[in-house]
C-alpha positions as CSV (number, residue, x, y, z in Angstrom):
1,M,-18.8,10.5,1.0
2,S,-17.3,13.9,1.3
3,E,-13.7,14.5,0.3
4,T,-13.6,17.7,2.2
5,P,-11.5,17.5,5.4
6,A,-13.4,17.9,8.6
7,T,-13.0,21.3,10.4
8,N,-14.7,22.8,13.4
9,P,-16.8,20.1,15.3
10,A,-19.4,22.7,16.1
11,A,-19.8,23.7,12.5
12,T,-19.5,20.3,11.0
13,P,-22.4,17.8,11.4
14,A,-21.7,14.4,12.8
15,P,-20.9,11.8,10.1
16,K,-23.6,9.4,9.0
17,P,-23.3,6.0,10.8
18,A,-21.9,3.3,8.6
19,T,-23.6,0.0,7.8
20,P,-20.7,-2.3,7.2
21,A,-21.5,-5.9,6.2
22,T,-21.3,-8.1,9.2
23,P,-23.8,-10.8,8.4
24,A,-24.8,-13.4,10.9
25,A,-23.4,-16.8,10.2
26,T,-25.8,-19.4,8.9
27,P,-26.0,-22.5,11.1
28,A,-24.6,-25.5,9.4
29,A,-27.3,-28.0,8.3
30,A,-27.5,-31.3,10.0
31,A,-25.7,-34.1,8.2
32,P,-28.2,-36.5,6.5
33,A,-28.4,-40.1,7.9
34,T,-26.2,-42.6,6.0
35,T,-28.0,-45.5,4.5
36,P,-26.4,-48.9,4.0
37,A,-26.5,-48.4,0.3
38,A,-24.8,-45.0,0.6
39,A,-22.2,-46.5,2.8
40,A,-21.4,-49.1,0.2
41,A,-21.1,-46.6,-2.7
42,P,-17.7,-45.3,-3.8
43,A,-16.5,-42.3,-1.8
44,A,-17.9,-39.0,-3.2
45,A,-15.7,-35.9,-3.8
46,A,-14.8,-34.2,-0.6
47,T,-17.2,-31.4,0.4
48,V,-16.1,-28.0,1.5
49,A,-16.3,-27.6,5.3
50,A,-19.0,-25.3,6.6
51,P,-17.8,-22.0,8.1
52,A,-17.4,-21.9,11.9
53,P,-20.5,-20.7,13.7
54,A,-20.2,-17.1,14.6
55,V,-19.5,-16.4,18.3
56,P,-20.9,-13.0,19.5
57,V,-18.1,-10.7,20.5
58,K,-18.0,-9.8,24.2
59,F,-17.4,-6.0,24.4
60,I,-16.0,-4.5,27.6
61,A,-15.4,-0.9,26.6
62,R,-18.0,1.8,26.7
63,P,-19.7,2.5,23.3
64,M,-17.4,4.6,21.2
65,N,-17.4,6.5,17.8
66,I,-15.2,4.5,15.4
67,G,-14.2,5.6,11.9
68,V,-13.5,3.1,9.1
69,A,-13.0,3.4,5.4
70,P,-15.7,1.7,3.4
71,F,-13.5,-1.0,1.8
72,L,-13.8,-4.8,1.7
73,N,-10.4,-5.3,3.5
74,S,-11.6,-3.4,6.6
75,Q,-14.6,-5.6,7.2
76,P,-12.9,-8.5,9.1
77,L,-11.6,-6.0,11.7
78,I,-15.0,-4.6,12.4
79,W,-16.9,-7.9,12.7
80,D,-19.9,-7.6,15.1
81,M,-18.7,-4.1,16.1
82,K,-21.8,-2.3,15.1
83,N,-23.7,-4.2,17.8
84,H,-22.0,-2.2,20.5
85,H,-20.0,0.7,19.1
86,K,-21.1,3.4,16.6
87,L,-19.4,3.0,13.2
88,F,-18.9,5.8,10.7
89,N,-17.8,5.5,7.1
90,V,-15.0,8.1,6.8
91,A,-12.6,9.0,4.1
92,P,-9.0,8.1,5.3
93,A,-7.8,11.7,4.7
94,E,-10.6,13.0,7.0
95,M,-9.9,10.7,10.0
96,V,-7.0,12.7,11.6
97,Q,-9.1,15.9,12.1
98,M,-12.1,13.9,13.4
99,L,-9.9,12.2,15.9
100,K,-8.3,15.4,17.0
101,D,-11.6,17.3,17.5
102,G,-13.2,14.4,19.3
103,R,-15.9,13.4,16.8
104,L,-14.1,10.0,16.6
105,D,-12.6,8.1,19.5
106,V,-10.8,5.5,17.3
107,A,-10.2,5.1,13.6
108,L,-8.7,2.6,11.2
109,A,-6.4,5.2,9.8
110,P,-3.6,5.3,7.2
111,I,-0.2,4.7,8.7
112,V,1.1,8.1,7.4
113,V,-1.3,9.8,9.8
114,K,0.8,8.5,12.6
115,F,4.0,9.7,11.0
116,L,2.6,13.2,10.7
117,N,0.6,13.2,14.0
118,P,2.7,11.4,16.6
119,E,0.4,12.5,19.4
120,L,-2.2,10.0,18.2
121,Q,-2.0,6.6,19.8
122,V,-1.6,3.3,17.9
123,V,-3.7,0.5,19.3
124,P,-1.3,-2.4,18.5
125,V,-3.8,-5.2,17.9
126,A,-4.3,-5.3,14.2
127,A,-3.4,-3.7,10.9
128,I,-4.2,-3.8,7.2
129,G,-1.0,-4.8,5.5
130,S,0.6,-7.1,3.0
131,K,3.7,-9.3,2.7
132,G,3.7,-9.5,-1.0
133,P,1.2,-8.7,-3.8
134,V,-1.7,-6.8,-2.3
135,K,-3.9,-6.4,-5.4
136,S,-5.8,-3.4,-4.1
137,V,-3.0,-0.8,-4.3
138,R,-1.6,-0.4,-7.8
139,L,-0.3,1.9,-10.5
140,L,-1.5,1.7,-14.1
141,G,0.5,3.1,-17.0
142,N,1.3,2.7,-20.7
143,A,5.1,3.2,-20.6
144,P,8.2,2.3,-18.5
145,W,7.8,3.6,-15.0
146,R,11.1,5.5,-15.1
147,I,9.6,8.1,-17.5
148,M,6.5,8.9,-15.3
149,Q,5.9,12.6,-14.6
150,R,2.4,12.5,-13.2
151,I,0.2,10.4,-11.0
152,Y,-3.6,10.7,-11.1
153,A,-5.1,9.8,-7.7
154,D,-8.0,10.6,-5.5
155,K,-7.3,12.3,-2.2
156,R,-8.5,9.6,0.2
157,S,-5.2,8.2,1.2
158,Q,-1.8,9.8,1.7
159,T,-0.2,6.4,2.4
160,S,-0.8,5.0,-1.1
161,V,0.2,8.2,-2.8
162,L,3.5,8.4,-0.8
163,L,4.2,4.8,-1.4
164,A,3.8,5.3,-5.1
165,R,6.0,8.4,-5.2
166,L,8.6,6.6,-3.1
167,I,8.8,3.6,-5.4
168,L,8.9,5.6,-8.6
169,K,11.6,8.0,-7.2
170,K,13.9,5.6,-5.3
171,W,13.7,2.4,-7.5
172,Y,12.7,3.7,-10.9
173,G,14.5,7.1,-11.0
174,A,11.3,9.1,-11.7
175,K,12.0,12.5,-10.2
176,D,9.6,15.3,-9.3
177,V,6.5,13.3,-10.1
178,E,3.4,15.5,-9.9
179,V,0.2,14.2,-8.2
180,K,-3.0,15.4,-9.7
181,T,-6.3,14.8,-7.8
182,V,-9.2,13.3,-9.8
183,D,-12.5,11.5,-9.0
184,M,-11.4,8.0,-9.6
185,E,-14.9,6.7,-10.0
186,T,-15.4,8.7,-13.2
187,F,-11.8,9.1,-14.4
188,R,-11.1,7.6,-17.8
189,V,-8.0,5.5,-17.1
190,A,-7.5,4.4,-20.7
191,G,-7.0,8.1,-21.9
192,I,-3.8,8.8,-20.0
193,K,-0.6,9.9,-21.8
194,P,2.6,7.8,-21.8
195,W,4.3,9.8,-19.1
196,E,1.2,9.6,-16.9
197,S,0.1,6.9,-14.4
198,V,-3.0,6.2,-12.4
199,L,-3.0,5.2,-8.7
200,Q,-5.9,3.0,-7.7
201,F,-6.5,1.6,-4.2
202,G,-9.4,0.0,-2.4
203,D,-12.1,-2.0,-4.1
204,I,-11.8,-0.3,-7.4
205,A,-8.3,-1.7,-7.7
206,L,-9.7,-5.2,-7.6
207,E,-11.3,-4.8,-11.0
208,M,-9.6,-5.9,-14.1
209,P,-7.4,-3.2,-15.6
210,P,-7.8,-1.9,-19.1
211,T,-6.4,-4.4,-21.7
212,G,-2.7,-3.8,-22.4
213,M,-1.9,-1.5,-19.5
214,N,1.2,-2.0,-17.3
215,V,0.3,-2.8,-13.7
216,L,2.6,-2.2,-10.8
217,D,1.4,-3.9,-7.6
218,L,2.8,-1.6,-4.9
219,G,2.6,-4.3,-2.2
220,A,4.6,-6.7,-4.3
221,E,7.1,-4.0,-5.3
222,W,7.7,-3.0,-1.6
223,A,8.3,-6.7,-0.6
224,L,10.7,-7.2,-3.5
225,R,12.8,-4.1,-2.6
226,T,12.8,-4.3,1.2
227,Q,11.9,-7.9,2.1
228,K,9.7,-6.4,4.8
229,P,5.9,-6.3,5.3
230,F,4.0,-3.2,4.5
231,V,1.4,-1.5,6.8
232,Y,-1.3,0.5,5.1
233,A,-3.5,1.3,8.1
234,V,-3.7,0.7,11.8
235,W,-6.1,1.4,14.6
236,M,-5.5,4.8,16.1
237,A,-7.0,6.4,19.2
238,R,-7.3,10.1,20.1
239,D,-5.5,9.5,23.4
240,V,-3.8,6.9,25.6
241,Q,-6.9,6.3,27.8
242,V,-9.1,5.5,24.9
243,A,-6.5,3.3,23.4
244,R,-6.2,1.2,26.5
245,E,-10.0,1.0,27.0
246,I,-10.8,-0.1,23.4
247,E,-7.9,-2.5,22.9
248,M,-9.6,-5.8,23.9
249,D,-12.7,-5.0,21.9
250,L,-10.7,-4.4,18.7
251,L,-8.7,-7.6,19.2
252,A,-11.9,-9.6,19.9
253,C,-13.5,-8.3,16.7
254,K,-10.4,-9.2,14.6
255,N,-10.0,-12.6,16.1
256,E,-13.6,-13.5,15.2
257,G,-13.8,-11.6,11.9
258,V,-10.9,-13.5,10.3
259,K,-12.9,-16.7,10.8
260,H,-15.7,-15.5,8.6
261,Y,-14.3,-14.3,5.2
262,Q,-17.1,-16.1,3.3
263,E,-19.9,-14.5,5.2
264,I,-18.2,-11.1,4.8
265,V,-17.9,-11.6,1.1
266,D,-21.5,-12.8,0.7
267,G,-22.8,-9.8,2.5
268,Y,-20.6,-7.1,1.1
269,H,-22.6,-4.7,-1.1
270,G,-19.8,-3.8,-3.5
271,I,-19.0,-7.4,-4.4
272,W,-20.5,-7.1,-7.9
273,V,-17.2,-5.5,-9.2
274,F,-15.3,-8.8,-8.8
275,H,-16.2,-12.4,-8.3
276,K,-16.8,-13.7,-4.8
277,P,-14.2,-16.5,-4.9
278,Q,-11.6,-13.9,-5.9
279,A,-12.7,-11.6,-3.1
280,K,-12.4,-14.3,-0.5
281,E,-9.0,-15.3,-1.8
282,Y,-7.9,-11.6,-1.6
283,L,-8.8,-11.4,2.1
284,E,-7.2,-14.8,2.9
285,K,-4.0,-14.5,0.9
286,N,-3.3,-10.9,0.0
287,I,-4.2,-8.9,3.2
288,D,-2.2,-9.4,6.4
289,Y,-4.1,-8.4,9.5
290,A,-1.2,-9.0,11.9
291,Y,0.6,-6.2,13.8
292,T,3.7,-7.8,15.2
293,P,7.3,-6.5,15.6
294,K,7.9,-7.5,11.9
295,E,5.1,-5.2,10.8
296,V,6.4,-2.4,13.0
297,Q,9.8,-2.8,11.3
298,G,8.2,-2.5,7.9
299,Q,6.4,0.6,9.1
300,M,9.6,2.2,10.4
301,E,11.4,1.4,7.2
302,F,8.7,3.2,5.2
303,Q,9.0,6.3,7.4
304,K,12.8,6.3,7.2
305,L,12.7,6.0,3.4
306,L,10.1,8.7,3.0
307,K,12.4,11.1,5.0
308,E,15.5,10.1,3.1
309,E,13.8,10.9,-0.2
310,G,12.4,14.2,1.1
311,L,8.8,13.1,0.8
312,I,8.0,13.9,4.4
313,I,9.8,16.0,7.0
């Protein structure tokens, strides 16, 4: 996936369609007949209920080009979507330009995109957020956070970088922290100096950190300091008309997707980096897909604090 921002739509080829994991649900097996002997036997341990059968999503909008980041936490929001719309794996930092030049109609974009591009339209049906520990957005370091002078990060998400800078500056007193871009897939985390930290987000942050390193979960830190939810990404459309047309489709995909965490985990190609039970628990307990007035309050608090600390204009 290219890290280079999209430019002229005439000069830049269309992105490659994504193939997110949205496996069909397996029908539950019929229950075996109960024999008299079995009925008389002591009760066995309770079995885990089979997942609810998948209900095909009914789409009402015309087929659209939709951008998503290729992370596990986005999969419940795009359940069954590829059967009607065209999905594209897009780096979060590239989504804004692709929305503006019309190559994407809708994208699950970082919330900072809205702060910096108010002309884009939020589709208020779902978000990727947290109300406590998020697990998939974290800082790693070898010394107290107050002495940090540098953050190593990749350039896929402005939101995670700004959240890390805000937390270090406002609540740990680390001023003028430099952000240095690296390829996080190959970067040697264990080799950083005491005044340096590493920002990880997405699936890579669900791996075990190097032994002995300090870990700062940014979702947990935000909740502790503000007592508000945090919104990492929301659906955004290139204009009001598209937002209104796609709204019910996005809501229908979310409402069905959150019923099928196990199928999503079982079919997700990157799951080898952490255990499936942990991945399912992450979707169920760490990620918040709601976008209610409470989430909007958390979003507005983030924007306000960023401006107060001079991190955005």
